[in-house]
NUZA-694141 format. One line per field, with one value per residue (C-alpha): chain; residue in three letters; x, y, z. Coordinates in nm, 2 decimals. Example, Ala and Ser with C-alpha at 12.3 -4.5 7.8 and 13.67 -1.06 7.14 Angstrom:
unit [A|A]
code [ALA|SER]
c1 [1.23|1.37]
c2 [-0.45|-0.11]
c3 [0.78|0.71]
This chain:
unit [A|A|A|A|A|A|A|A|A|A|A|A|A|A|A|A|A|A|A|A|A|A|A|A|A|A|A|A|A|A|A|A|A|A|A|A|A|A|A|A|A|A|A|A|A|A|A|A|A|A|A|A|A|A|A|A|A|A|A|A|A|A|A|A|A|A|A|A|A|A|A|A|A|A|A|A|A|A|A|A|A|A|A|A|A|A|A|A|A|A|A|A|A|A|A|A|A|A|A|A|A|A|A|A|A|A|A|A|A|A|A|A|A|A|A|A|A|A|A|A|A|A|A|A|A|A|A|A|A|A|A|A|A|A|A|A|A|A|A|A|A|A|A|A|A|A|A|A|A|A|A|A|A|A|A|A|A|A|A|A|A|A|A|A|A|A|A|A|A|A|A|A|A|A|A|A|A|A|A|A|A|A|A|A|A|A|A|A|A|A|A|A|A|A|A|A|A|A|A|A|A|A|A|A|A|A|A|A|A|A|A|A|A|A|A|A|A|A|A|A|A|A|A|A|A|A|A|A|A|A|A|A|A|A|A|A|A|A|A|A|A|A|A|A|A|A|A|A|A|A|A|A|A|A|A|A|A|A|A|A|A|A|A|A|A|A|A|A|A|A|A|A|A|A|A|A|A|A|A|A|A|A|A|A|A|A|A|A|A|A|A|A|A|A|A|A|A|A|A|A|A|A|A|A|A|A|A|A|A|A|A|A|A|A|A|A|A|A|A|A|A|A|A|A|A|A|A|A|A|A|A|A|A|A|A|A|A|A|A|A|A|A|A|A|A|A|A|A|A|A|A|A|A|A|A|A|A|A|A|A|A|A|A|A|A|A|A|A|A|A|A|A|A|A|A|A|A|A|A|A|A|A|A|A|A|A|A|A|A|A|A|A|A|A|A|A|A|A|A|A|A|A|A|A|A|A|A|A|A|A|A|A|A|A|A|A|A|A|A|A|A|A|A|A|A|A|A|A|A|A|A|A|A|A|A|A|A|A|A|A|A|A|A|A|A|A|A|A|A|A|A|A|A|A|A|A|A|A|A|A|A|A|A|A|A|A|A|A|A|A|A|A|A|A|A|A|A|A|A|A|A|A|A|A|A|A|A|A|A|A|A|A|A|A|A|A|A|A|A|A|A|A|A|A|A|A|A|A|A|A|A|A|A|A|A|A|A|A|A|A|A|A|A|A|A|A|A|A|A|A|A|A|A|A|A|A|A|A|A|A|A|A|A|A|A|A|A|A|A|A|A|A|A|A|A|A|A|A|A|A|A|A|A|A|A|A|A|A|A|A|A|A|A|A|A|A|A|A|A|A|A|A|A|A|A|A|A|A|A|A|A|A|A|A|A|A|A|A|A|A|A|A|A|A|A|A|A|A|A|A|A|A|A|A|A|A|A|A|A|A|A|A|A|A|A|A|A|A|A|A|A|A|A|A|A|A|A|A|A|A|A|A|A|A|A|A|A|A|A|A|A|A|A|A|A|A|A|A|A|A|A|A|A|A|A|A|A|A|A|A|A|A|A|A|A|A|A|A|A|A]
code [MET|ALA|GLY|VAL|ASP|GLY|VAL|VAL|VAL|GLN|ALA|ALA|SER|ILE|GLY|GLY|ASP|VAL|VAL|VAL|ASN|GLN|PRO|ALA|ALA|PRO|PRO|PRO|GLU|ARG|PRO|ASP|GLN|LEU|PRO|PRO|PRO|ALA|ALA|VAL|PHE|VAL|ASP|ARG|ALA|PRO|GLN|PHE|GLU|VAL|LEU|ASP|ARG|VAL|SER|ALA|ASP|GLY|ALA|ALA|GLY|GLY|ARG|VAL|ALA|VAL|VAL|VAL|GLY|LEU|ALA|GLY|VAL|GLY|LYS|SER|ALA|LEU|VAL|THR|THR|TRP|GLY|ALA|ARG|ARG|GLY|GLU|ARG|PHE|PRO|ASP|GLY|ARG|LEU|TYR|VAL|ASP|PHE|THR|ALA|LEU|ARG|THR|PRO|ASP|GLY|THR|ALA|VAL|ALA|ASP|GLY|LEU|ALA|GLU|CYS|LEU|ARG|SER|LEU|GLY|VAL|ARG|GLU|GLU|HIS|ILE|PRO|PRO|THR|PHE|ALA|GLY|ARG|THR|ALA|LEU|TYR|ARG|THR|LYS|MET|ALA|ALA|GLY|ARG|ARG|LEU|VAL|VAL|LEU|ASP|ASP|VAL|THR|GLU|PRO|ALA|HIS|VAL|ARG|PRO|PHE|LEU|THR|SER|SER|PRO|GLY|CYS|VAL|VAL|VAL|ALA|THR|SER|ASN|GLU|ARG|GLN|VAL|GLU|LEU|ALA|LEU|ASP|GLY|ALA|ALA|GLU|VAL|ALA|VAL|ARG|PRO|LEU|ASP|PRO|PRO|ASP|ALA|VAL|ARG|VAL|LEU|ASP|ALA|LEU|CYS|PRO|ASP|GLY|ARG|VAL|ALA|ALA|ASP|PRO|ALA|SER|ALA|ALA|ALA|LEU|ALA|ARG|LEU|CYS|ALA|GLY|LEU|PRO|VAL|ALA|LEU|ARG|VAL|VAL|ALA|GLY|ARG|LEU|LEU|GLY|ARG|PRO|PHE|LEU|THR|PRO|ALA|ALA|LEU|VAL|GLU|GLN|LEU|ALA|ASP|ASP|ALA|ARG|ARG|LEU|ASP|ALA|LEU|ALA|LEU|GLY|GLY|GLU|ARG|VAL|VAL|SER|ALA|VAL|PHE|ASP|ASN|ALA|TYR|ARG|ALA|LEU|ASP|PRO|ALA|ALA|ALA|ALA|LEU|TYR|ARG|ARG|LEU|GLY|LEU|LEU|PRO|LEU|HIS|ASP|PHE|PRO|ARG|GLU|VAL|VAL|ASP|LEU|VAL|ALA|ASP|ARG|ALA|ASP|GLY|PRO|LEU|ASP|ALA|LEU|VAL|ARG|ALA|HIS|LEU|LEU|ASP|GLU|VAL|ALA|PRO|ASP|ARG|PHE|ALA|PHE|HIS|GLY|LEU|VAL|ALA|LEU|HIS|ALA|ARG|GLY|LEU|GLY|GLU|ARG|GLU|ALA|ALA|GLY|GLU|ALA|ALA|GLY|LEU|LEU|SER|ALA|VAL|LEU|ALA|HIS|TYR|GLU|GLU|ARG|VAL|ARG|HIS|ALA|ASP|GLN|ALA|VAL|MET|GLY|ASP|ARG|LEU|ARG|ILE|GLY|GLY|PRO|PRO|PRO|PRO|THR|ALA|SER|PRO|PHE|THR|ASP|ARG|GLY|ARG|ALA|LEU|ALA|TRP|LEU|VAL|ALA|GLU|ARG|ALA|ASN|LEU|SER|ALA|LEU|VAL|ARG|ALA|ALA|ALA|SER|ASN|GLY|HIS|ASP|ARG|VAL|ALA|TRP|ARG|LEU|ALA|GLU|ALA|LEU|THR|ALA|LEU|TYR|LEU|ASN|ARG|ARG|TYR|LEU|ASP|ASP|TRP|ILE|GLU|SER|ALA|ASP|LEU|GLY|ALA|ARG|ALA|ALA|ARG|ARG|ASP|GLY|ARG|ALA|ASP|ALA|GLU|ALA|ARG|LEU|ARG|SER|VAL|VAL|SER|ARG|ALA|TYR|ALA|ASP|SER|GLY|ARG|LEU|ASP|ARG|ALA|GLY|GLU|GLU|LEU|ARG|VAL|ALA|ARG|GLU|LEU|VAL|GLU|ARG|SER|ALA|ASN|PRO|VAL|LEU|VAL|ALA|SER|VAL|TRP|GLU|PHE|THR|GLY|ARG|TYR|LEU|ASP|LEU|VAL|ASP|PRO|PRO|ALA|ALA|VAL|ALA|ALA|TYR|GLU|ARG|ALA|LEU|GLU|ILE|ASN|ARG|GLY|ALA|GLY|GLU|ARG|ARG|GLY|ALA|ALA|LEU|ALA|THR|PHE|PHE|LEU|GLY|GLY|SER|LEU|HIS|ARG|ALA|GLY|GLU|HIS|GLY|ALA|ALA|LEU|ARG|ALA|LEU|THR|GLY|ALA|HIS|ALA|GLU|PHE|GLU|ALA|ILE|GLY|ASP|THR|ARG|MET|ALA|GLY|ARG|ALA|LEU|ILE|ALA|LEU|GLY|ALA|LEU|ARG|ALA|ASP|THR|GLY|GLU|PRO|ALA|THR|ALA|ARG|HIS|ASP|LEU|GLU|ALA|ALA|VAL|ALA|VAL|PHE|ARG|GLU|SER|GLY|ALA|ALA|HIS|TYR|GLU|ALA|GLN|ALA|LEU|VAL|VAL|LEU|ALA|ASP|VAL|LEU|GLU|ALA|LEU|GLY|GLU|ALA|GLY|ALA|ALA|ARG|GLU|HIS|LEU|ARG|ARG|ALA|VAL|VAL|LEU|ARG|GLU|ALA|ALA|GLY|ALA|ASP|ALA|SER|ASP|LEU|ARG|SER|ARG|VAL|GLY|GLY]
c1 [2.15|2.16|2.36|2.55|2.95|3.12|3.02|2.63|2.47|2.11|1.95|1.62|1.60|1.92|1.96|2.31|2.61|2.67|3.04|3.11|3.46|3.48|3.81|4.05|3.87|4.08|4.38|4.27|4.33|4.61|4.54|4.81|4.69|4.90|4.99|5.41|5.58|5.73|6.02|6.18|6.16|6.30|6.28|5.98|6.15|5.92|5.59|5.75|5.79|5.42|5.34|5.52|5.41|5.01|5.11|5.34|5.05|4.81|4.78|4.67|4.34|4.27|4.44|4.43|4.64|4.53|4.81|4.69|4.88|4.81|4.66|5.01|5.27|5.31|5.05|4.98|5.39|5.45|5.18|5.23|5.63|5.58|5.35|5.60|5.86|5.66|5.55|5.62|5.41|5.12|5.18|4.77|4.74|4.74|4.42|4.33|4.02|4.05|3.81|3.87|3.74|3.42|3.34|3.01|2.86|2.56|2.86|3.11|2.99|3.18|2.97|3.16|3.49|3.31|3.20|3.63|3.72|3.52|3.58|3.95|3.91|3.75|3.41|3.22|3.00|2.63|2.72|2.85|2.55|2.32|2.28|2.58|2.50|2.59|2.85|3.03|2.92|3.08|3.36|3.48|3.41|3.61|3.93|3.90|4.13|4.52|4.70|4.62|4.72|4.41|4.48|4.22|4.35|4.19|3.93|3.72|3.48|3.48|3.20|3.45|3.65|3.45|3.30|3.64|3.76|3.73|3.79|4.11|4.39|4.61|4.38|4.60|4.40|4.57|4.39|4.53|4.33|4.37|4.16|4.26|4.01|3.94|3.65|3.87|4.13|3.92|3.82|4.15|4.35|4.71|4.74|5.02|5.06|5.32|5.44|5.65|5.99|6.27|6.52|6.80|6.54|6.35|6.70|6.78|6.42|6.50|6.86|6.71|6.47|6.64|6.96|7.16|7.32|7.20|7.05|7.38|7.55|7.41|7.31|7.26|6.95|6.84|6.79|6.60|6.36|6.30|6.26|6.02|5.82|5.76|5.90|5.56|5.66|5.37|5.53|5.88|5.78|5.68|5.92|6.15|5.93|5.97|6.32|6.36|6.10|6.33|6.71|6.86|6.64|6.86|6.77|6.84|6.60|6.33|6.38|6.34|5.96|5.88|6.03|5.71|5.46|5.15|5.24|5.40|5.09|5.09|5.41|5.44|5.24|5.30|5.16|4.93|4.78|4.82|4.94|4.95|4.67|4.41|4.57|4.45|4.15|3.99|4.09|3.90|3.62|3.53|3.50|3.15|3.06|3.20|3.51|3.57|3.53|3.74|4.00|3.96|3.93|4.29|4.43|4.35|4.56|4.95|5.03|5.29|5.05|4.75|4.70|4.39|4.22|4.25|4.10|3.78|3.83|3.79|3.50|3.21|3.12|3.50|3.54|3.36|3.55|3.88|3.87|3.77|4.03|4.31|4.08|4.21|4.57|4.45|4.56|4.85|4.82|5.17|5.15|4.89|4.62|4.84|4.79|4.96|4.93|5.16|5.37|5.21|4.84|4.91|4.91|4.63|4.43|4.55|4.47|4.10|4.03|4.11|3.91|3.62|3.65|3.82|3.53|3.64|4.00|4.03|3.80|3.99|4.30|4.17|4.08|4.38|4.56|4.40|4.41|4.78|4.90|4.67|4.89|5.24|5.15|5.10|5.37|5.58|5.47|5.52|5.86|6.07|5.89|5.83|6.00|6.01|5.72|5.61|5.29|5.22|5.07|4.90|4.51|4.36|4.27|4.33|4.68|4.69|5.03|5.12|5.47|5.75|5.88|5.51|5.54|5.85|5.79|5.47|5.70|5.91|5.62|5.49|5.77|5.71|5.39|5.42|5.73|5.43|5.19|5.42|5.48|5.07|4.99|5.28|5.17|4.82|4.76|4.84|5.05|4.97|4.99|5.29|5.53|5.36|5.42|5.74|5.82|5.70|5.88|6.20|6.07|6.16|6.43|6.65|6.67|6.67|6.88|6.68|6.91|6.76|6.36|6.45|6.62|6.34|6.09|6.25|6.28|5.90|5.79|5.97|5.87|5.53|5.58|5.68|5.41|5.19|5.36|5.51|5.84|5.91|5.82|6.08|6.35|6.30|6.27|6.64|6.77|6.72|6.82|7.13|7.21|7.06|7.29|7.59|7.57|7.56|7.91|7.72|7.83|7.78|7.41|7.42|7.56|7.33|7.02|7.10|7.21|6.86|6.71|6.91|6.78|6.41|6.45|6.61|6.32|6.13|5.94|6.06|6.35|6.31|6.31|6.62|6.84|6.74|6.89|7.23|7.20|7.22|7.47|7.70|7.68|7.78|8.05|8.19|8.26|8.41|8.52|8.56|8.67|8.34|8.13|8.18|8.05|7.69|7.61|7.70|7.47|7.22|7.24|7.22|6.91|6.74|6.85|6.67|6.36|6.39|6.37|6.53|6.51|6.72|6.91|7.10|7.10|7.30|7.52|7.54|7.67|7.88|8.04|8.17|8.27|8.50|8.61|8.76|8.95|9.10|8.92|8.85|8.80|8.53|8.43|8.33|8.14|7.91|7.85|7.76|7.55|7.34|7.30|7.14|6.91|6.79|6.75|6.56|6.32|6.26|6.44|6.59|6.69|6.95|7.08|7.15|7.35|7.46|7.63|7.81|7.92|8.05|8.20|8.42|8.54|8.62|8.76|8.99|9.09|9.20|8.91|8.79|8.63|8.38|8.37|8.24|7.99|7.82|7.83|7.66|7.41|7.40|7.34|7.08|6.87|6.90|6.80|6.49|6.38|6.42|6.70|6.94|7.11|7.26|7.25|7.51|7.68|7.71|7.82|8.14|8.29|8.20|8.41|8.72|8.70|8.72|9.01|9.17|9.08|9.22|8.85|8.91|8.65|8.38|8.42|8.41|8.07|7.98|8.08|7.92|7.59|7.66|7.70|7.33|7.18|7.35|7.25|6.92|6.87|7.03|7.37|7.73|7.91|8.21|8.45|8.32|8.29|8.70|8.74|8.55|8.70|8.41]
c2 [8.64|8.25|8.25|8.55|8.54|8.85|9.15|9.32|9.57|9.61|9.98|10.16|10.53|10.74|11.14|11.24|11.08|10.78|10.62|10.25|10.11|9.76|9.57|9.47|9.09|8.83|8.72|8.34|8.03|7.82|7.46|7.24|6.90|6.66|6.39|6.36|6.25|5.85|5.87|5.64|5.67|5.62|5.82|5.78|5.98|5.87|5.90|6.26|6.34|6.30|6.51|6.83|6.84|6.86|7.08|7.30|7.30|7.42|7.83|7.70|7.57|7.32|6.97|6.67|6.31|5.98|5.77|5.41|5.08|4.77|4.81|4.85|4.98|5.29|5.53|5.71|5.81|5.88|6.14|6.30|6.29|6.46|6.72|6.79|6.89|7.04|7.29|7.58|7.57|7.56|7.91|7.86|7.56|7.18|7.01|6.67|6.39|6.02|5.82|5.54|5.77|5.86|5.49|5.34|5.11|5.27|5.39|5.69|6.06|6.24|6.52|6.54|6.54|6.84|7.00|6.93|7.11|7.39|7.46|7.42|7.71|7.95|7.83|7.84|7.59|7.75|7.89|7.52|7.46|7.18|7.01|6.80|7.07|7.35|7.25|7.17|7.55|7.67|7.50|7.60|7.97|7.95|7.80|8.01|8.20|8.14|7.80|7.46|7.12|6.88|6.51|6.27|5.96|5.61|5.69|5.45|5.57|5.90|6.03|6.05|6.30|6.53|6.72|6.84|6.96|7.33|7.54|7.74|7.85|7.71|7.43|7.04|6.77|6.46|6.13|5.83|5.47|5.10|5.08|5.27|5.57|5.54|5.77|6.02|5.98|5.99|6.37|6.44|6.31|6.18|5.84|5.79|5.41|5.31|4.94|4.71|4.84|4.69|4.42|4.69|4.97|4.73|4.61|5.00|5.08|4.75|4.90|5.24|5.09|4.86|5.13|4.91|4.73|4.39|4.44|4.59|4.30|3.99|4.18|3.76|3.75|4.15|4.04|3.74|3.91|4.18|3.92|3.75|4.09|4.12|4.47|4.56|4.84|4.73|4.40|4.54|4.78|4.46|4.29|4.59|4.58|4.27|4.32|4.65|4.48|4.17|4.30|3.90|3.80|3.82|3.84|3.49|3.35|3.59|3.41|3.10|3.20|3.39|3.04|2.93|3.00|2.89|3.06|3.37|3.63|3.48|3.53|3.92|4.01|4.30|4.33|3.97|4.17|4.05|4.39|4.24|4.03|4.30|4.54|4.25|4.21|4.54|4.50|4.17|4.27|4.59|4.33|4.23|3.88|3.76|3.91|3.77|3.47|3.44|3.59|3.29|3.05|3.13|3.18|2.82|2.74|2.63|2.89|3.10|3.37|3.28|3.37|3.46|3.10|2.97|3.29|3.16|2.79|2.86|3.14|3.22|3.53|3.63|3.98|4.16|3.98|4.06|4.41|4.44|4.26|4.42|4.79|4.70|4.64|4.27|4.12|4.27|4.24|4.19|4.08|4.12|3.89|3.73|3.83|3.77|3.81|3.98|3.77|3.79|3.89|3.55|3.37|3.58|3.45|3.12|3.11|3.30|2.95|2.70|2.83|2.92|2.73|2.45|2.19|2.37|2.31|1.92|2.01|2.28|2.19|1.85|2.12|2.33|2.02|1.86|2.19|2.21|1.84|1.89|2.19|2.10|1.74|1.91|2.18|1.88|1.70|2.07|2.08|1.78|1.58|1.24|1.10|0.79|0.87|0.68|0.85|0.83|1.11|1.42|1.37|1.39|1.77|2.04|2.21|2.54|2.57|2.62|2.59|2.48|2.89|2.92|2.64|2.66|3.00|2.87|2.69|2.95|3.13|2.87|2.79|2.88|2.72|2.38|2.35|2.43|2.18|1.87|1.95|1.98|1.64|1.47|1.52|1.54|1.13|1.32|1.03|0.98|1.33|1.38|1.16|1.27|1.64|1.57|1.34|1.62|1.92|1.75|1.90|2.19|2.17|2.00|2.35|2.59|2.46|2.52|2.21|2.32|2.29|1.96|1.77|1.82|1.78|1.44|1.37|1.44|1.24|0.90|0.89|0.96|0.69|0.45|0.49|0.43|0.12|0.25|0.15|0.23|0.62|0.59|0.45|0.73|0.98|0.88|0.83|1.12|1.40|1.20|1.48|1.79|1.58|1.61|1.93|2.06|1.86|1.59|1.38|1.06|1.12|1.11|0.73|0.67|0.74|0.53|0.27|0.24|0.32|-0.01|-0.20|-0.06|-0.21|-0.52|-0.72|-0.44|-0.53|-0.18|-0.25|0.11|0.27|0.01|0.14|0.49|0.41|0.30|0.58|0.86|0.55|0.63|1.01|0.97|0.73|0.98|1.20|0.94|0.64|0.73|0.42|0.26|0.51|0.36|0.05|0.17|0.38|0.05|-0.15|0.12|0.13|-0.20|-0.26|0.03|-0.14|-0.44|-0.27|-0.07|0.23|0.48|0.83|0.60|0.44|0.84|0.94|0.67|0.69|1.08|1.02|0.78|1.04|1.27|1.03|0.89|1.23|1.27|0.94|1.07|0.80|1.11|0.93|0.68|0.99|1.16|0.88|0.83|1.23|1.22|0.95|1.06|1.40|1.28|1.04|1.34|1.58|1.24|1.22|1.54|1.63|1.97|2.04|1.74|1.82|2.11|1.94|1.71|1.97|2.13|1.82|1.79|2.15|2.12|1.75|1.95|2.19|1.97|1.79|2.12|2.21|2.57|2.69|2.30|2.41|2.73|2.66|2.34|2.58|2.91|2.64|2.53|2.87|2.98|2.65|2.67|3.07|3.03|2.80|2.96|2.69|2.90|2.65|2.49|2.81|2.94|2.60|2.65|3.00|2.92|2.69|2.86|3.17|2.93|2.83|3.27|3.32|3.05|3.21|3.54|3.65|3.81|4.10|3.87|3.60|3.84|3.93|3.58|3.52|3.85|3.62|3.34|3.49|3.69|3.36|3.17|3.41|3.45|3.04|3.17|2.97|3.04|3.25|3.35|3.19|3.36|3.69|3.69|3.60|3.91|4.12|4.18]
c3 [2.92|2.75|2.45|2.53|2.59|2.70|2.86|2.90|2.97|3.02|3.08|3.00|2.86|3.01|3.02|3.03|2.99|3.03|3.02|3.03|3.13|2.96|3.08|2.82|2.65|2.83|2.57|2.39|2.55|2.43|2.52|2.55|2.61|2.41|2.62|2.65|2.40|2.41|2.61|2.41|2.08|1.76|1.46|1.21|0.95|0.62|0.87|1.00|0.68|0.59|0.87|0.79|0.45|0.57|0.84|0.61|0.38|0.65|0.54|0.17|0.39|0.67|0.66|0.81|0.80|0.93|1.12|1.03|1.15|1.33|1.75|1.95|1.65|1.78|1.62|1.91|2.04|1.71|1.69|2.03|1.95|1.66|1.83|2.04|1.82|1.61|1.83|1.69|1.43|1.66|1.89|1.93|2.13|2.07|2.12|2.21|2.22|2.33|2.15|2.34|2.64|2.44|2.38|2.60|2.51|2.31|2.12|2.09|2.19|1.91|2.09|2.37|2.27|2.09|2.44|2.56|2.31|2.35|2.66|2.65|2.40|2.64|2.62|2.96|3.05|3.00|2.69|2.54|2.26|2.38|2.01|1.78|1.52|1.77|1.95|1.54|1.46|1.79|1.73|1.38|1.47|1.73|1.50|1.26|1.35|1.50|1.42|1.62|1.60|1.73|1.75|1.73|1.89|1.85|1.59|1.44|1.12|0.91|1.12|1.40|1.25|1.03|1.26|1.40|1.02|1.01|0.68|0.89|0.71|1.04|1.19|1.15|1.26|1.29|1.37|1.47|1.40|1.35|1.04|0.69|0.66|0.31|0.27|0.43|0.19|-0.09|0.01|0.07|0.35|0.35|0.55|0.73|0.74|1.08|1.04|1.30|1.37|1.21|1.35|1.48|1.55|1.81|1.97|1.99|2.15|2.39|2.48|2.57|2.77|2.92|3.06|3.31|3.00|3.02|2.69|2.53|2.67|2.57|2.16|2.04|2.28|2.21|1.84|1.92|2.15|1.84|1.65|1.86|1.93|1.58|1.63|1.80|2.02|2.30|2.28|2.34|2.59|2.83|2.76|2.89|3.19|3.25|3.27|3.48|3.70|3.80|3.78|3.78|3.44|3.17|2.82|2.69|3.00|2.90|2.53|2.66|2.81|2.50|2.23|2.27|2.02|2.23|2.56|2.41|2.45|2.80|2.84|2.74|3.05|3.31|3.62|3.57|3.26|2.93|2.78|2.41|2.40|2.52|2.23|1.99|2.16|2.13|1.74|1.72|1.93|1.67|1.37|1.21|1.28|0.95|0.96|1.33|1.18|0.88|1.11|1.40|1.01|0.88|1.30|1.24|0.91|0.98|0.71|0.67|0.41|0.25|-0.16|-0.24|-0.32|0.02|0.16|-0.07|0.08|0.42|0.40|0.18|-0.01|0.14|-0.03|0.27|0.56|0.40|0.33|0.68|0.81|0.63|0.72|1.07|1.00|1.14|0.82|0.54|0.17|0.12|-0.26|-0.52|-0.34|-0.06|0.26|0.62|0.96|1.19|1.36|1.76|1.50|1.40|1.73|1.89|1.59|1.62|1.99|1.96|1.67|1.90|2.20|1.95|1.63|1.73|1.53|1.21|1.26|1.12|0.83|0.73|0.75|0.51|0.26|0.25|0.22|0.00|-0.22|-0.21|-0.27|-0.59|-0.73|-0.59|-0.75|-1.07|-1.03|-1.02|-1.32|-1.47|-1.34|-1.35|-1.65|-1.64|-1.38|-1.11|-0.84|-0.62|-0.54|-0.92|-1.15|-1.07|-1.05|-1.37|-1.30|-1.52|-1.45|-1.35|-1.49|-1.83|-1.82|-1.68|-1.48|-1.38|-1.18|-1.06|-0.95|-0.72|-0.55|-0.50|-0.33|-0.15|-0.01|0.34|0.32|0.18|0.44|0.70|0.56|0.54|0.91|0.99|0.82|0.93|1.31|1.27|1.09|0.75|0.65|0.31|0.23|0.43|0.26|-0.12|-0.05|0.02|-0.26|-0.49|-0.33|-0.47|-0.78|-0.56|-0.41|-0.70|-0.84|-0.59|-0.30|-0.01|0.18|0.55|0.42|0.17|0.51|0.71|0.44|0.38|0.72|0.80|0.49|0.51|0.88|0.77|0.48|0.73|0.97|0.59|0.51|0.18|0.20|-0.11|-0.04|0.25|0.05|-0.23|-0.04|0.18|-0.10|-0.31|0.03|0.05|-0.17|0.05|0.34|0.10|0.00|0.36|0.44|0.67|0.45|0.70|0.74|0.33|0.37|0.63|0.45|0.15|0.37|0.53|0.14|-0.01|0.31|0.25|-0.20|-0.12|-0.19|-0.38|-0.72|-0.88|-1.06|-1.16|-0.76|-0.68|-0.96|-0.85|-0.49|-0.64|-0.87|-0.58|-0.39|-0.68|-0.63|-0.26|-0.29|-0.58|-0.26|-0.08|-0.26|-0.65|-0.79|-0.62|-0.74|-1.10|-1.01|-0.81|-1.16|-1.39|-1.15|-1.20|-1.57|-1.57|-1.40|-1.56|-1.92|-1.79|-1.70|-2.04|-1.81|-2.09|-1.89|-1.57|-1.76|-1.94|-1.56|-1.46|-1.82|-1.72|-1.38|-1.50|-1.76|-1.48|-1.25|-1.55|-1.63|-1.24|-1.29|-1.63|-1.84|-2.06|-2.39|-2.18|-2.01|-2.31|-2.49|-2.18|-2.20|-2.57|-2.53|-2.19|-2.37|-2.69|-2.47|-2.27|-2.58|-2.75|-2.44|-2.45|-2.04|-2.12|-1.76|-1.74|-2.16|-1.99|-1.70|-1.99|-2.12|-1.85|-1.80|-2.13|-2.17|-1.82|-1.95|-2.31|-2.15|-1.95|-2.29|-2.47|-2.70|-2.51|-2.84|-2.81|-2.39|-2.44|-2.67|-2.49|-2.21|-2.35|-2.46|-2.09|-1.93|-2.20|-2.10|-1.74|-1.74|-2.01|-1.77|-1.39|-1.26|-1.14|-0.92|-1.25|-1.39|-1.15|-1.20|-1.56|-1.49|-1.36|-1.54|-1.82|-1.64|-1.61|-1.96|-2.04|-1.79|-1.97|-2.32|-2.20|-2.16|-1.80|-1.80|-1.95|-1.67|-1.38|-1.54|-1.53|-1.16|-1.06|-1.18|-1.02|-0.71|-0.72|-0.81|-0.48|-0.28|-0.38|-0.30|0.03|-0.09|0.01|-0.26|-0.07|-0.30|-0.54|-0.46|-0.36|-0.72|-0.81|-0.55|-0.32]
């Protein structure tokens, strides 16, 4: 009889007793369909905790969790491993539906997934309802009793999940998805976010997948491979597969093969299949046209991350496409209104952009360079005030920065992008933009000693200035970067940069530039030939005075005072530093006025005036703390600590040194000398 399941007795009129012997009902089916757990799995403790809470709450009603993350990040491995380890919680079975297998060109056959579940629950083929609604109803009836886990792998929309939800207190549904399923979260589903592995866990995975010892024997190369895979499990498996497939391939040799960004995705292949690219291709194909176009355009930009104004610059009505990329985990929101690609996704997006949107690349780069050049020049003005600028003042547009602190904070936040843009401008024929960016970026580097960035930017900018026929800009960049070379201990290179700069300005019509080059020469000579430094500063002072350049004259006087102090000429040093401080105050240069206070404090400490020295140094600390000039605040704190130790205030001195350690290390500078003084 259609629609009837079980024993059936059909009889006409019966006289007498009838005994019907019905066999005992078969036990309910206990499906166990989960794929085997990952052979190598680094515990995802926070994600396990969320899934444990969901399953523990199951007694109070049907529960659902959605495990989300970038394609290839290990969502399925997480769920199958968790399901295997928590098998005792589901004594009546574990169902598994692979939505990848249910997808067709016409859509996803959710009804077929329901039918597979019904078969697994013991429903015979002829009793599976033909309609979607009928299958959903029977599935929920069958799931009403018992405690079961249902895993829905690779869903793409809430409609894939909802038919499998029940009111059964023992049913737990866990779905995986590349996209955030916001509608399910609004209905109470727990979201379990899975991110790439951190470097130590990624190395552990590689080591476990390659048990022959090659990874363990070369920890430096193992760390490099983990970095090149950006912690993505699918990429780590490919790397391990390549090592296992070639017994004499070393991790170091594989690092070399993966080092080239342009070829890395091609190299992350096994058996001729570009495994990692294929994972991203599938995610990309699921995007709507507007989101796909934004993905390609962002991939063409030489940026580390994308502030919202840059997204708006490359796409009209970006809200929808941007939300789609974030939901699909192809773009991460790393801060409010700031977005970034995962490392390997960035390579994928760039490759697609170069193939499918190559004609847009030049225009996009020009637009982004113009956007950043305007902003960085306004930031330079806000941070440094009036100073020598070969590129001239910022454009006459309204500045986006209301004060020095905000401008400096923006420069720090955009540091990686600005370095990348100098490289992009210099390598794509935008030489004028390259050297102007490099010049303006000294506002950042003079206040935050990112020495490697500074050296690279100045070198690129100087070469671009030479190609642009601007000897003055080249001389400016080479003279200023001598400070970075000196600070990094490369005194020979600092001297060479200054030698070239002096040659470039020999016939310069800009006396302020000439004086500046001699001032930086003096600062170099302070380190290698102190008596000669005094002469260099005096020459810079004379040229500045002749040109009526007050700030330049004050700078030369300030550095001259420091040189005289080191030479033991304390009276002359005090006159020079006092005069420089007064002049900086008069022209409103608070940064240099603060530096003059540090120099005065150090001088007065050496001449037996610790109380006056303390006053000067505490004032300098306040100036730099308020302005956010961490490098100079740390410098003032160290000198102040010396003074306090001499005054017998060891506790206060240690507190200042601890603060200086924090400031130095935040800027990437070595603070080991200070740590030894505070005992750690």
